[in-house]
C-alpha positions as semicolon CSV with decimal commas, in nm:
position;residue;x (nm);y (nm);z (nm)
1;X;-0,115;0,814;1,800
2;X;-0,081;0,438;1,838
3;X;-0,458;0,386;1,843
4;X;-0,501;0,566;1,511
5;X;-0,212;0,366;1,364
6;X;-0,369;0,042;1,490
7;X;-0,703;0,144;1,338
8;X;-0,524;0,229;1,013
9;X;-0,363;-0,116;1,003
10;X;-0,685;-0,292;1,101
11;X;-0,882;-0,127;0,819
12;X;-0,607;-0,196;0,566
13;X;-0,612;-0,574;0,612
14;X;-0,912;-0,641;0,388
15;X;-0,984;-0,448;0,068
16;X;-1,338;-0,325;0,124
17;X;-1,530;-0,011;0,042
18;X;-1,460;0,105;0,398
19;X;-1,088;0,116;0,314
20;X;-1,156;0,420;0,096
21;X;-1,177;0,627;0,414
22;X;-0,808;0,560;0,474
23;X;-0,725;0,826;0,217
24;X;-0,789;1,080;0,493
25;X;-0,560;0,910;0,746
26;X;-0,321;1,125;0,949
27;X;0,046;1,139;0,856
28;X;0,167;0,955;1,165
29;X;-0,063;0,658;1,097
30;X;0,064;0,573;0,752
31;X;0,427;0,657;0,827
32;X;0,429;0,435;1,137
33;X;0,261;0,161;0,933
34;X;0,533;0,197;0,666
35;X;0,809;0,179;0,925
36;X;0,644;-0,123;1,088
37;X;0,622;-0,292;0,748
38;X;0,991;-0,219;0,689
39;X;1,094;-0,367;1,024
40;X;0,879;-0,677;0,970
41;X;1,014;-0,742;0,620
42;X;1,372;-0,680;0,734
43;X;1,335;-0,934;1,015
44;X;1,172;-1,190;0,784
45;X;1,451;-1,143;0,529
46;X;1,714;-1,177;0,802
47;X;1,560;-1,502;0,924
48;X;1,519;-1,647;0,573
49;X;1,845;-1,527;0,419
50;X;2,068;-1,570;0,727
51;X;2,336;-1,334;0,593
52;X;2,699;-1,392;0,676
53;X;2,761;-1,027;0,752
54;X;2,779;-0,803;1,059
55;X;2,416;-0,828;1,175
56;X;2,348;-0,469;1,295
57;X;2,495;-0,322;0,977
58;X;2,303;-0,567;0,757
59;X;1,976;-0,495;0,938
60;X;2,026;-0,120;0,907
61;X;2,123;-0,122;0,539
62;X;1,861;-0,378;0,441
63;X;1,592;-0,190;0,636
64;X;1,688;0,134;0,464
65;X;1,675;-0,036;0,122
66;X;1,338;-0,198;0,197
67;X;1,192;0,135;0,311
68;X;1,326;0,313;0,003
69;X;1,192;0,056;-0,243
70;X;0,861;0,031;-0,059
71;X;0,816;0,409;-0,081
72;X;0,903;0,395;-0,453
73;X;0,638;0,126;-0,499
74;X;0,385;0,337;-0,308
75;X;0,469;0,638;-0,527
76;X;0,404;0,446;-0,850
77;X;0,091;0,278;-0,717
78;X;-0,036;0,619;-0,600
79;X;-0,012;0,739;-0,958
80;X;-0,207;0,429;-1,061
81;X;-0,471;0,510;-0,795
82;X;-0,500;0,862;-0,932
83;X;-0,542;0,722;-1,283
84;X;-0,817;0,482;-1,174
85;X;-1,003;0,750;-0,978
86;X;-0,974;0,990;-1,272
87;X;-1,121;0,731;-1,508
88;X;-1,402;0,632;-1,270
89;X;-1,495;0,964;-1,113
90;X;-1,382;1,218;-1,376
91;X;-1,168;1,377;-1,106
92;X;-0,847;1,230;-0,968
93;X;-0,785;1,218;-0,596
94;X;-0,519;1,464;-0,488
95;X;-0,184;1,300;-0,426
96;X;-0,213;1,379;-0,053
97;X;-0,518;1,148;-0,043
98;X;-0,392;0,882;-0,283
99;X;-0,073;0,828;-0,081
100;X;-0,231;0,719;0,253
101;X;-0,480;0,495;0,069
102;X;-0,196;0,338;-0,128
103;X;0,012;0,276;0,183
104;X;-0,286;0,106;0,345
105;X;-0,368;-0,108;0,044
106;X;-0,010;-0,215;-0,033
107;X;0,106;-0,335;0,309
108;X;-0,057;-0,680;0,295
109;X;0,000;-0,757;-0,076
110;X;0,362;-0,640;-0,064
111;X;0,424;-0,873;0,229
112;X;0,263;-1,154;0,025
113;X;0,482;-1,062;-0,274
114;X;0,795;-1,081;-0,059
115;X;0,695;-1,416;0,093
116;X;0,612;-1,553;-0,253
117;X;0,947;-1,432;-0,382
118;X;1,127;-1,616;-0,103
119;X;0,918;-1,932;-0,137
120;X;0,877;-1,959;-0,515
121;X;1,043;-1,680;-0,717
122;X;0,848;-1,778;-1,029
123;X;0,525;-1,664;-0,858
124;X;0,654;-1,310;-0,812
125;X;0,442;-1,177;-1,099
126;X;0,136;-1,348;-0,948
127;X;0,207;-1,154;-0,631
128;X;0,216;-0,830;-0,827
129;X;-0,123;-0,921;-0,974
130;X;-0,253;-0,966;-0,619
131;X;-0,121;-0,617;-0,541
132;X;-0,307;-0,462;-0,837
133;X;-0,632;-0,638;-0,748
134;X;-0,597;-0,547;-0,379
135;X;-0,551;-0,178;-0,462
136;X;-0,812;-0,161;-0,737
137;X;-1,100;-0,356;-0,577
138;X;-1,211;-0,084;-0,329
139;X;-1,172;0,184;-0,596
140;X;-1,420;-0,001;-0,816
141;X;-1,666;-0,006;-0,525
142;X;-1,653;0,371;-0,478
143;X;-1,971;0,553;-0,572
144;X;-1,954;0,726;-0,907
145;X;-2,105;1,075;-0,906
146;X;-2,406;1,121;-1,128
147;X;-2,372;1,363;-1,414
148;X;-2,632;1,631;-1,361
149;X;-2,854;1,718;-1,648
150;X;-2,882;2,090;-1,721
151;X;-3,224;2,222;-1,631
152;X;-3,434;2,357;-1,914
153;X;-3,630;2,674;-1,843
């Protein structure tokens, strides 16, 4: 289980054509990656923000909020992935394949977006542009099926 999650994370670091295979990843791989992302972002936010609140309660509530908003982002980006695949391949990926791919391709750019937001909030939209490029680049490298010509008899 951990080896497949580690492989999932390793292949999601760089947006290449090989990342397209992540759409067939097992459930535990992308859910553990999502939980790991949530924990990492929660700890980074705790270190940067240094809240004056009961720490365990803040970590729990903030982690829950981060996970919720990350899953909402993945849901919207999955719809975008389906739109891009529909336009490129004349057939959209099923949602069960778009979701793991989207989780894989949003982990790194979302972390960059969060760091940019903490460092320079004005660059937040630039971070969202990075997210779109990161998700779209491998999809544009996917082979497009040839339209078959009807045979004449």
